[in-house]
N, C-alpha and C positions, 0 to 999 in steps of 0.2 A: 804805784804800779812803781815795777822793777825794774830800774835802768840798767839795762848792760852792755858795755866796751869790753872789749880788745885788742890785745898789743897787735901792728902790724904784721908780726911774724909768726904768731897763731893761730892764722888756715893759711898759709902756707905751709906750717908745716903739714898741716893737716891735711889738704894735699899731695902732697909731695905723698903720703900715706895708700902703696900702691895697693894691697890686702886689704876690700871693701867690704868684708864681716870687721873684717877688725875698725873698721873706719864709721860702718853704722855702731859696733858698741860705744865708739867715741862721741857721736850726735847723742845716744841716750843716755848717755854721762853726764852728757851738756846739757841735757834736757832735764837731767837729775837733778844738779846741782842748781836749776836757774832754777825748779818749783820748793826744792829745799836746799835753799843758799849752806846751812851750816850742815852740813853732810860730811864735807871734809875732813878730814885732821888738821889740826893749826901747829902751826908748825911754831918751831921756837926760837928764841937766843936771833942771830943779825933776818931770818927772814919772817922773825912775832907779826902780826900783823894778815899771814895768806896761811891759803891750807890745801894741802893738795889732797884727789882722789886719783889709785889706783888701777888705774886700767893699762893690767899685765902686757905688755912688760913695758908701759907707757905710764906718766902723772902730768897731769892738769892739773898745775899753780893757776888757783886765781885768787884774788882779794873782795869779801865780803867788806862792801861801806852799808853798817849794819844804823849810822846815823844817813847817811845819805841813799838807803836804801838802795845801791849801788853793787855788782857783778862786775868786777874788771876779766878778766881772761889774762893771763900774763905771760903761762908755757905752756904748752908739751915735750918734756924730753923722755926723755930711753930713760929708765933707771939707771942702768949702767952713766950716766955720761952727771952723773950725782957727784 
């Protein structure tokens, strides 16, 4: 079974989103990540070992630890904050 964790800030950032349609899109993408953990784009250089999934205008950053069968949701940020 897949173990799922998140950083404390991750849920706070989702709650701050006022647009309910966008919030639902993000929740659907999180469910998709849980179902298919390797769906996100693998990052390189200093962010190696993490993946990102784009949900306009945000990105979900997460780490999929295949050996431990674990997903850690790291951050939800606006694309312009990159």
